[in-house]
C-alpha positions in Angstrom: 19.0 53.8 37.4 19.0 57.5 38.2 20.2 60.3 35.9 21.1 63.8 36.7 22.6 66.8 35.0 25.5 68.8 36.4 24.1 72.3 35.5 27.5 74.0 35.7 28.9 71.6 33.0 25.9 71.8 30.6 26.3 73.9 27.5 22.9 73.2 26.1 24.0 71.7 22.9 21.0 69.4 22.8 22.8 66.2 22.0 21.2 64.4 24.9 17.7 65.6 23.9 18.4 64.4 20.3 19.4 61.0 21.6 16.7 60.5 24.2 14.0 63.2 24.3 11.9 61.0 26.6 14.3 61.8 29.4 16.2 65.0 28.4 15.0 68.4 27.3 16.9 71.7 26.8 14.7 74.3 28.4 14.5 78.1 28.0 17.3 78.6 30.5 19.7 77.0 27.9 20.6 73.9 29.8 19.4 70.3 29.8 16.9 69.0 32.3 15.8 65.5 33.2 12.1 65.5 32.3 11.3 61.8 32.2 12.1 58.5 33.9 14.7 56.0 32.8 13.0 52.8 31.9 14.1 49.4 30.5 13.0 50.6 27.1 15.1 53.8 27.0 18.1 53.0 29.3 20.4 52.3 26.4 19.6 55.6 24.9 20.3 57.3 28.2 23.7 55.7 28.4 24.4 56.7 24.8 23.4 60.3 25.6 25.8 60.3 28.6 28.6 58.9 26.5 28.0 61.5 23.8 27.8 64.5 26.1 30.7 66.8 25.2 31.0 68.2 28.7 30.3 65.1 30.8 27.3 66.9 32.3 25.2 63.7 32.6 25.6 61.5 35.6 24.1 58.0 35.9 23.8 56.3 39.2 22.5 52.8 39.8 19.8 53.2 42.4 
């Protein structure tokens, strides 16, 4: 599973980081970044973060 952020859609609300800080972090530029790898342990949290993103900025691809 590969996860990316559509920067133009991100409003930096931090919901993704609050849900899965192992993978997402809102940095000083005010938008979320993928900072970790998706693992079997956190994949459900990553999916929850995607579903909870208010601007659909998180994209999950099965790789």
